[in-house]
mmCIF file as Biopython writes it, N, C-alpha, C and O atoms, coordinates in Angstrom:
data_model
#
loop_
_atom_site.group_PDB
_atom_site.id
_atom_site.type_symbol
_atom_site.label_atom_id
_atom_site.label_alt_id
_atom_site.label_comp_id
_atom_site.label_asym_id
_atom_site.label_entity_id
_atom_site.label_seq_id
_atom_site.pdbx_PDB_ins_code
_atom_site.Cartn_x
_atom_site.Cartn_y
_atom_site.Cartn_z
_atom_site.occupancy
_atom_site.B_iso_or_equiv
_atom_site.auth_seq_id
_atom_site.auth_asym_id
_atom_site.pdbx_PDB_model_num
ATOM 1   N N  . MET A ? 1  ? 0.834  -1.271 0.139   1.0 0.0 1  A 1 
ATOM 2   C CA . MET A ? 1  ? 0.012  0.065  0.014   1.0 0.0 1  A 1 
ATOM 3   C C  . MET A ? 1  ? 0.859  1.237  0.023   1.0 0.0 1  A 1 
ATOM 4   O O  . MET A ? 1  ? 1.865  1.251  0.732   1.0 0.0 1  A 1 
ATOM 5   N N  . LYS A ? 2  ? 0.508  2.319  -0.774  1.0 0.0 2  A 1 
ATOM 6   C CA . LYS A ? 2  ? 1.313  3.432  -0.977  1.0 0.0 2  A 1 
ATOM 7   C C  . LYS A ? 2  ? 0.784  4.610  -0.172  1.0 0.0 2  A 1 
ATOM 8   O O  . LYS A ? 2  ? -0.137 5.260  -0.666  1.0 0.0 2  A 1 
ATOM 9   N N  . VAL A ? 3  ? 1.201  4.903  0.849   1.0 0.0 3  A 1 
ATOM 10  C CA . VAL A ? 3  ? 0.581  5.799  2.023   1.0 0.0 3  A 1 
ATOM 11  C C  . VAL A ? 3  ? 1.377  7.310  1.870   1.0 0.0 3  A 1 
ATOM 12  O O  . VAL A ? 3  ? 2.589  7.431  1.689   1.0 0.0 3  A 1 
ATOM 13  N N  . LEU A ? 4  ? 0.575  8.223  1.967   1.0 0.0 4  A 1 
ATOM 14  C CA . LEU A ? 4  ? 1.144  9.695  1.998   1.0 0.0 4  A 1 
ATOM 15  C C  . LEU A ? 4  ? 0.555  10.172 3.387   1.0 0.0 4  A 1 
ATOM 16  O O  . LEU A ? 4  ? -0.617 10.051 3.744   1.0 0.0 4  A 1 
ATOM 17  N N  . ILE A ? 5  ? 1.489  10.678 4.028   1.0 0.0 5  A 1 
ATOM 18  C CA . ILE A ? 5  ? 1.463  11.389 5.322   1.0 0.0 5  A 1 
ATOM 19  C C  . ILE A ? 5  ? 1.346  12.886 5.251   1.0 0.0 5  A 1 
ATOM 20  O O  . ILE A ? 5  ? 2.306  13.539 4.843   1.0 0.0 5  A 1 
ATOM 21  N N  . ASP A ? 6  ? 0.348  13.407 5.583   1.0 0.0 6  A 1 
ATOM 22  C CA . ASP A ? 6  ? 0.208  14.976 5.681   1.0 0.0 6  A 1 
ATOM 23  C C  . ASP A ? 6  ? 1.387  15.672 6.428   1.0 0.0 6  A 1 
ATOM 24  O O  . ASP A ? 6  ? 1.972  15.191 7.399   1.0 0.0 6  A 1 
ATOM 25  N N  . GLU A ? 7  ? 1.637  16.798 5.875   1.0 0.0 7  A 1 
ATOM 26  C CA . GLU A ? 7  ? 2.863  17.542 6.637   1.0 0.0 7  A 1 
ATOM 27  C C  . GLU A ? 7  ? 2.564  18.059 8.001   1.0 0.0 7  A 1 
ATOM 28  O O  . GLU A ? 7  ? 3.464  18.602 8.641   1.0 0.0 7  A 1 
ATOM 29  N N  . ASN A ? 8  ? 1.305  17.925 8.517   1.0 0.0 8  A 1 
ATOM 30  C CA . ASN A ? 8  ? 1.003  18.499 9.657   1.0 0.0 8  A 1 
ATOM 31  C C  . ASN A ? 8  ? 1.076  17.244 11.071  1.0 0.0 8  A 1 
ATOM 32  O O  . ASN A ? 8  ? 0.875  17.358 12.280  1.0 0.0 8  A 1 
ATOM 33  N N  . LEU A ? 9  ? 1.430  16.177 10.261  1.0 0.0 9  A 1 
ATOM 34  C CA . LEU A ? 9  ? 1.599  14.957 11.226  1.0 0.0 9  A 1 
ATOM 35  C C  . LEU A ? 9  ? 3.121  14.786 11.555  1.0 0.0 9  A 1 
ATOM 36  O O  . LEU A ? 9  ? 4.014  15.261 10.852  1.0 0.0 9  A 1 
ATOM 37  N N  . PRO A ? 10 ? 3.313  14.092 12.644  1.0 0.0 10 A 1 
ATOM 38  C CA . PRO A ? 10 ? 4.755  14.145 12.950  1.0 0.0 10 A 1 
ATOM 39  C C  . PRO A ? 10 ? 5.513  13.220 12.290  1.0 0.0 10 A 1 
ATOM 40  O O  . PRO A ? 10 ? 5.030  12.093 12.172  1.0 0.0 10 A 1 
ATOM 41  N N  . LYS A ? 11 ? 6.646  13.456 11.812  1.0 0.0 11 A 1 
ATOM 42  C CA . LYS A ? 11 ? 7.559  12.801 10.783  1.0 0.0 11 A 1 
ATOM 43  C C  . LYS A ? 11 ? 7.928  11.219 11.312  1.0 0.0 11 A 1 
ATOM 44  O O  . LYS A ? 11 ? 8.103  10.286 10.528  1.0 0.0 11 A 1 
ATOM 45  N N  . PRO A ? 12 ? 7.995  11.125 12.498  1.0 0.0 12 A 1 
ATOM 46  C CA . PRO A ? 12 ? 8.460  9.648  12.783  1.0 0.0 12 A 1 
ATOM 47  C C  . PRO A ? 12 ? 7.167  8.789  12.841  1.0 0.0 12 A 1 
ATOM 48  O O  . PRO A ? 12 ? 7.228  7.642  13.282  1.0 0.0 12 A 1 
ATOM 49  N N  . LEU A ? 13 ? 5.867  9.383  12.353  1.0 0.0 13 A 1 
ATOM 50  C CA . LEU A ? 13 ? 4.932  8.307  12.099  1.0 0.0 13 A 1 
ATOM 51  C C  . LEU A ? 13 ? 5.116  7.590  10.964  1.0 0.0 13 A 1 
ATOM 52  O O  . LEU A ? 13 ? 4.339  6.676  10.688  1.0 0.0 13 A 1 
ATOM 53  N N  . LYS A ? 14 ? 6.137  7.903  10.184  1.0 0.0 14 A 1 
ATOM 54  C CA . LYS A ? 14 ? 6.661  7.167  9.048   1.0 0.0 14 A 1 
ATOM 55  C C  . LYS A ? 14 ? 7.134  5.784  9.413   1.0 0.0 14 A 1 
ATOM 56  O O  . LYS A ? 14 ? 6.930  4.762  8.758   1.0 0.0 14 A 1 
ATOM 57  N N  . ILE A ? 15 ? 7.706  5.876  10.395  1.0 0.0 15 A 1 
ATOM 58  C CA . ILE A ? 15 ? 8.709  4.766  10.852  1.0 0.0 15 A 1 
ATOM 59  C C  . ILE A ? 15 ? 7.551  3.755  11.743  1.0 0.0 15 A 1 
ATOM 60  O O  . ILE A ? 15 ? 7.601  2.525  11.761  1.0 0.0 15 A 1 
ATOM 61  N N  . ASP A ? 16 ? 6.739  4.422  12.307  1.0 0.0 16 A 1 
ATOM 62  C CA . ASP A ? 16 ? 5.546  3.547  12.945  1.0 0.0 16 A 1 
ATOM 63  C C  . ASP A ? 16 ? 4.523  2.650  12.242  1.0 0.0 16 A 1 
ATOM 64  O O  . ASP A ? 16 ? 3.682  1.988  12.849  1.0 0.0 16 A 1 
ATOM 65  N N  . LEU A ? 17 ? 4.660  2.681  10.944  1.0 0.0 17 A 1 
ATOM 66  C CA . LEU A ? 17 ? 3.759  2.084  10.146  1.0 0.0 17 A 1 
ATOM 67  C C  . LEU A ? 17 ? 4.466  1.027  9.328   1.0 0.0 17 A 1 
ATOM 68  O O  . LEU A ? 17 ? 4.190  0.971  8.130   1.0 0.0 17 A 1 
ATOM 69  N N  . PRO A ? 18 ? 5.294  0.231  9.809   1.0 0.0 18 A 1 
ATOM 70  C CA . PRO A ? 18 ? 6.086  -0.757 9.054   1.0 0.0 18 A 1 
ATOM 71  C C  . PRO A ? 18 ? 5.186  -1.709 8.264   1.0 0.0 18 A 1 
ATOM 72  O O  . PRO A ? 18 ? 5.770  -2.335 7.379   1.0 0.0 18 A 1 
ATOM 73  N N  . GLU A ? 19 ? 3.946  -1.927 8.404   1.0 0.0 19 A 1 
ATOM 74  C CA . GLU A ? 19 ? 3.441  -3.038 7.646   1.0 0.0 19 A 1 
ATOM 75  C C  . GLU A ? 19 ? 3.070  -2.368 6.283   1.0 0.0 19 A 1 
ATOM 76  O O  . GLU A ? 19 ? 2.599  -3.082 5.398   1.0 0.0 19 A 1 
ATOM 77  N N  . HIS A ? 20 ? 3.243  -1.149 6.090   1.0 0.0 20 A 1 
ATOM 78  C CA . HIS A ? 20 ? 3.032  -0.776 4.836   1.0 0.0 20 A 1 
ATOM 79  C C  . HIS A ? 20 ? 4.661  -0.303 3.860   1.0 0.0 20 A 1 
ATOM 80  O O  . HIS A ? 20 ? 5.636  0.354  4.225   1.0 0.0 20 A 1 
ATOM 81  N N  . GLU A ? 21 ? 4.348  -0.979 2.557   1.0 0.0 21 A 1 
ATOM 82  C CA . GLU A ? 21 ? 5.672  -0.992 2.055   1.0 0.0 21 A 1 
ATOM 83  C C  . GLU A ? 21 ? 6.210  0.241  1.568   1.0 0.0 21 A 1 
ATOM 84  O O  . GLU A ? 21 ? 7.429  0.365  1.447   1.0 0.0 21 A 1 
ATOM 85  N N  . ILE A ? 22 ? 5.468  1.107  1.296   1.0 0.0 22 A 1 
ATOM 86  C CA . ILE A ? 22 ? 5.937  2.606  0.574   1.0 0.0 22 A 1 
ATOM 87  C C  . ILE A ? 22 ? 5.234  3.533  1.426   1.0 0.0 22 A 1 
ATOM 88  O O  . ILE A ? 22 ? 4.005  3.498  1.484   1.0 0.0 22 A 1 
ATOM 89  N N  . ILE A ? 23 ? 5.953  4.408  2.131   1.0 0.0 23 A 1 
ATOM 90  C CA . ILE A ? 23 ? 5.424  5.311  2.863   1.0 0.0 23 A 1 
ATOM 91  C C  . ILE A ? 23 ? 6.207  6.885  2.482   1.0 0.0 23 A 1 
ATOM 92  O O  . ILE A ? 23 ? 7.435  6.958  2.512   1.0 0.0 23 A 1 
ATOM 93  N N  . PHE A ? 24 ? 5.542  7.825  2.210   1.0 0.0 24 A 1 
ATOM 94  C CA . PHE A ? 24 ? 6.049  9.107  1.918   1.0 0.0 24 A 1 
ATOM 95  C C  . PHE A ? 24 ? 5.345  10.371 2.849   1.0 0.0 24 A 1 
ATOM 96  O O  . PHE A ? 24 ? 4.144  10.389 3.119   1.0 0.0 24 A 1 
ATOM 97  N N  . ILE A ? 25 ? 6.160  11.251 3.216   1.0 0.0 25 A 1 
ATOM 98  C CA . ILE A ? 25 ? 5.495  12.489 3.798   1.0 0.0 25 A 1 
ATOM 99  C C  . ILE A ? 25 ? 5.396  13.526 2.791   1.0 0.0 25 A 1 
ATOM 100 O O  . ILE A ? 25 ? 6.312  13.580 1.970   1.0 0.0 25 A 1 
ATOM 101 N N  . VAL A ? 26 ? 4.438  14.366 2.708   1.0 0.0 26 A 1 
ATOM 102 C CA . VAL A ? 26 ? 4.257  15.519 1.769   1.0 0.0 26 A 1 
ATOM 103 C C  . VAL A ? 26 ? 5.574  16.013 1.445   1.0 0.0 26 A 1 
ATOM 104 O O  . VAL A ? 26 ? 5.878  16.206 0.268   1.0 0.0 26 A 1 
ATOM 105 N N  . SER A ? 27 ? 6.339  16.222 2.341   1.0 0.0 27 A 1 
ATOM 106 C CA . SER A ? 27 ? 7.658  16.988 2.259   1.0 0.0 27 A 1 
ATOM 107 C C  . SER A ? 27 ? 8.680  16.164 1.246   1.0 0.0 27 A 1 
ATOM 108 O O  . SER A ? 27 ? 9.512  16.710 0.522   1.0 0.0 27 A 1 
ATOM 109 N N  . ASP A ? 28 ? 8.464  14.841 1.335   1.0 0.0 28 A 1 
ATOM 110 C CA . ASP A ? 28 ? 9.288  13.981 0.645   1.0 0.0 28 A 1 
ATOM 111 C C  . ASP A ? 28 ? 9.143  14.187 -0.892  1.0 0.0 28 A 1 
ATOM 112 O O  . ASP A ? 28 ? 10.032 14.178 -1.743  1.0 0.0 28 A 1 
ATOM 113 N N  . MET A ? 29 ? 7.771  14.380 -1.041  1.0 0.0 29 A 1 
ATOM 114 C CA . MET A ? 29 ? 7.457  14.763 -2.602  1.0 0.0 29 A 1 
ATOM 115 C C  . MET A ? 29 ? 7.578  16.232 -2.788  1.0 0.0 29 A 1 
ATOM 116 O O  . MET A ? 29 ? 6.978  16.597 -3.799  1.0 0.0 29 A 1 
ATOM 117 N N  . SER A ? 30 ? 8.110  17.102 -2.197  1.0 0.0 30 A 1 
ATOM 118 C CA . SER A ? 30 ? 8.007  18.602 -2.442  1.0 0.0 30 A 1 
ATOM 119 C C  . SER A ? 30 ? 6.713  19.168 -2.492  1.0 0.0 30 A 1 
ATOM 120 O O  . SER A ? 30 ? 6.546  20.197 -3.147  1.0 0.0 30 A 1 
ATOM 121 N N  . TRP A ? 31 ? 5.871  18.692 -1.952  1.0 0.0 31 A 1 
ATOM 122 C CA . TRP A ? 31 ? 4.280  19.115 -2.103  1.0 0.0 31 A 1 
ATOM 123 C C  . TRP A ? 31 ? 3.891  20.046 -0.820  1.0 0.0 31 A 1 
ATOM 124 O O  . TRP A ? 31 ? 2.713  20.291 -0.560  1.0 0.0 31 A 1 
ATOM 125 N N  . ASN A ? 32 ? 4.896  20.508 -0.095  1.0 0.0 32 A 1 
ATOM 126 C CA . ASN A ? 32 ? 4.719  21.288 1.053   1.0 0.0 32 A 1 
ATOM 127 C C  . ASN A ? 32 ? 3.813  22.563 0.700   1.0 0.0 32 A 1 
ATOM 128 O O  . ASN A ? 32 ? 4.040  23.242 -0.301  1.0 0.0 32 A 1 
ATOM 129 N N  . SER A ? 33 ? 2.853  22.818 1.521   1.0 0.0 33 A 1 
ATOM 130 C CA . SER A ? 33 ? 1.876  23.945 1.655   1.0 0.0 33 A 1 
ATOM 131 C C  . SER A ? 33 ? 0.882  24.080 0.234   1.0 0.0 33 A 1 
ATOM 132 O O  . SER A ? 33 ? 0.501  25.132 -0.280  1.0 0.0 33 A 1 
ATOM 133 N N  . LYS A ? 34 ? 0.589  22.656 -0.230  1.0 0.0 34 A 1 
ATOM 134 C CA . LYS A ? 34 ? -0.427 22.563 -1.217  1.0 0.0 34 A 1 
ATOM 135 C C  . LYS A ? 34 ? -1.711 22.607 -0.735  1.0 0.0 34 A 1 
ATOM 136 O O  . LYS A ? 34 ? -1.935 22.220 0.412   1.0 0.0 34 A 1 
ATOM 137 N N  . LYS A ? 35 ? -2.661 23.056 -1.500  1.0 0.0 35 A 1 
ATOM 138 C CA . LYS A ? 35 ? -3.975 23.040 -0.809  1.0 0.0 35 A 1 
ATOM 139 C C  . LYS A ? 35 ? -4.527 21.556 -0.957  1.0 0.0 35 A 1 
ATOM 140 O O  . LYS A ? 35 ? -3.966 20.725 -1.671  1.0 0.0 35 A 1 
ATOM 141 N N  . ASN A ? 36 ? -5.618 21.309 -0.254  1.0 0.0 36 A 1 
ATOM 142 C CA . ASN A ? 36 ? -6.011 19.857 -0.103  1.0 0.0 36 A 1 
ATOM 143 C C  . ASN A ? 36 ? -6.266 19.225 -1.537  1.0 0.0 36 A 1 
ATOM 144 O O  . ASN A ? 36 ? -5.800 18.168 -1.962  1.0 0.0 36 A 1 
ATOM 145 N N  . GLY A ? 37 ? -7.200 20.202 -2.251  1.0 0.0 37 A 1 
ATOM 146 C CA . GLY A ? 37 ? -7.717 19.778 -3.455  1.0 0.0 37 A 1 
ATOM 147 C C  . GLY A ? 37 ? -6.629 19.408 -4.441  1.0 0.0 37 A 1 
ATOM 148 O O  . GLY A ? 37 ? -6.786 18.372 -5.087  1.0 0.0 37 A 1 
ATOM 149 N N  . GLU A ? 38 ? -5.455 20.199 -4.644  1.0 0.0 38 A 1 
ATOM 150 C CA . GLU A ? 38 ? -4.442 20.023 -5.344  1.0 0.0 38 A 1 
ATOM 151 C C  . GLU A ? 38 ? -3.540 18.917 -4.851  1.0 0.0 38 A 1 
ATOM 152 O O  . GLU A ? 38 ? -2.945 18.184 -5.641  1.0 0.0 38 A 1 
ATOM 153 N N  . LEU A ? 39 ? -3.457 18.819 -3.739  1.0 0.0 39 A 1 
ATOM 154 C CA . LEU A ? 39 ? -2.664 17.642 -3.057  1.0 0.0 39 A 1 
ATOM 155 C C  . LEU A ? 39 ? -3.366 16.367 -3.309  1.0 0.0 39 A 1 
ATOM 156 O O  . LEU A ? 39 ? -2.670 15.367 -3.492  1.0 0.0 39 A 1 
ATOM 157 N N  . LEU A ? 40 ? -4.809 16.259 -3.347  1.0 0.0 40 A 1 
ATOM 158 C CA . LEU A ? 40 ? -5.489 15.028 -3.604  1.0 0.0 40 A 1 
ATOM 159 C C  . LEU A ? 40 ? -5.120 14.626 -4.921  1.0 0.0 40 A 1 
ATOM 160 O O  . LEU A ? 40 ? -4.672 13.495 -5.110  1.0 0.0 40 A 1 
ATOM 161 N N  . LYS A ? 41 ? -5.282 15.537 -5.953  1.0 0.0 41 A 1 
ATOM 162 C CA . LYS A ? 41 ? -4.946 15.372 -7.499  1.0 0.0 41 A 1 
ATOM 163 C C  . LYS A ? 41 ? -3.500 14.884 -7.705  1.0 0.0 41 A 1 
ATOM 164 O O  . LYS A ? 41 ? -3.276 13.927 -8.446  1.0 0.0 41 A 1 
ATOM 165 N N  . LEU A ? 42 ? -2.533 15.524 -7.067  1.0 0.0 42 A 1 
ATOM 166 C CA . LEU A ? 42 ? -1.179 14.828 -7.195  1.0 0.0 42 A 1 
ATOM 167 C C  . LEU A ? 42 ? -1.009 13.566 -6.638  1.0 0.0 42 A 1 
ATOM 168 O O  . LEU A ? 42 ? -0.373 12.688 -7.222  1.0 0.0 42 A 1 
ATOM 169 N N  . MET A ? 43 ? -1.594 13.391 -5.421  1.0 0.0 43 A 1 
ATOM 170 C CA . MET A ? 43 ? -1.588 12.051 -4.865  1.0 0.0 43 A 1 
ATOM 171 C C  . MET A ? 43 ? -2.234 10.768 -5.766  1.0 0.0 43 A 1 
ATOM 172 O O  . MET A ? 43 ? -1.693 9.665  -5.841  1.0 0.0 43 A 1 
ATOM 173 N N  . LEU A ? 44 ? -3.189 11.049 -6.270  1.0 0.0 44 A 1 
ATOM 174 C CA . LEU A ? 44 ? -4.073 10.163 -7.173  1.0 0.0 44 A 1 
ATOM 175 C C  . LEU A ? 44 ? -3.154 10.227 -8.244  1.0 0.0 44 A 1 
ATOM 176 O O  . LEU A ? 44 ? -2.641 9.113  -8.343  1.0 0.0 44 A 1 
ATOM 177 N N  . ASN A ? 45 ? -2.669 11.061 -9.155  1.0 0.0 45 A 1 
ATOM 178 C CA . ASN A ? 45 ? -1.620 10.748 -10.095 1.0 0.0 45 A 1 
ATOM 179 C C  . ASN A ? 45 ? -0.377 10.092 -9.862  1.0 0.0 45 A 1 
ATOM 180 O O  . ASN A ? 45 ? 0.203  9.485  -10.762 1.0 0.0 45 A 1 
ATOM 181 N N  . GLU A ? 46 ? 0.051  10.180 -8.732  1.0 0.0 46 A 1 
ATOM 182 C CA . GLU A ? 46 ? 1.340  9.338  -8.392  1.0 0.0 46 A 1 
ATOM 183 C C  . GLU A ? 46 ? 0.802  7.890  -7.846  1.0 0.0 46 A 1 
ATOM 184 O O  . GLU A ? 46 ? 1.683  7.107  -7.492  1.0 0.0 46 A 1 
ATOM 185 N N  . GLY A ? 47 ? -0.209 7.570  -7.770  1.0 0.0 47 A 1 
ATOM 186 C CA . GLY A ? 47 ? -0.723 6.263  -7.226  1.0 0.0 47 A 1 
ATOM 187 C C  . GLY A ? 47 ? -0.807 5.765  -5.841  1.0 0.0 47 A 1 
ATOM 188 O O  . GLY A ? 47 ? -0.871 4.582  -5.506  1.0 0.0 47 A 1 
ATOM 189 N N  . PHE A ? 48 ? -0.797 6.970  -4.946  1.0 0.0 48 A 1 
ATOM 190 C CA . PHE A ? 48 ? -1.195 6.622  -3.739  1.0 0.0 48 A 1 
ATOM 191 C C  . PHE A ? 48 ? -2.334 6.060  -3.256  1.0 0.0 48 A 1 
ATOM 192 O O  . PHE A ? 48 ? -3.408 6.444  -3.719  1.0 0.0 48 A 1 
ATOM 193 N N  . ASP A ? 49 ? -2.301 5.140  -2.331  1.0 0.0 49 A 1 
ATOM 194 C CA . ASP A ? 49 ? -3.614 4.534  -1.987  1.0 0.0 49 A 1 
ATOM 195 C C  . ASP A ? 49 ? -4.368 5.176  -0.790  1.0 0.0 49 A 1 
ATOM 196 O O  . ASP A ? 49 ? -5.591 5.142  -0.658  1.0 0.0 49 A 1 
ATOM 197 N N  . VAL A ? 50 ? -3.511 5.753  0.050   1.0 0.0 50 A 1 
ATOM 198 C CA . VAL A ? 50 ? -4.265 6.389  1.287   1.0 0.0 50 A 1 
ATOM 199 C C  . VAL A ? 50 ? -3.453 7.714  1.588   1.0 0.0 50 A 1 
ATOM 200 O O  . VAL A ? 50 ? -2.246 7.846  1.385   1.0 0.0 50 A 1 
ATOM 201 N N  . PHE A ? 51 ? -4.297 8.666  2.100   1.0 0.0 51 A 1 
ATOM 202 C CA . PHE A ? 51 ? -3.750 9.961  2.544   1.0 0.0 51 A 1 
ATOM 203 C C  . PHE A ? 51 ? -4.143 10.382 4.116   1.0 0.0 51 A 1 
ATOM 204 O O  . PHE A ? 51 ? -3.739 11.444 4.590   1.0 0.0 51 A 1 
#
């Protein structure tokens, strides 16, 4: 499952979800400060399953 973690959540959360194989934080994708609508479009275009 490809997971995207919002920039408002703590970064260590990324390592607390080991059962998911691909986890990115918004900042990993250089999507900081994007509005939710734009962020959701980017997320879907990149094949993320969960936000």
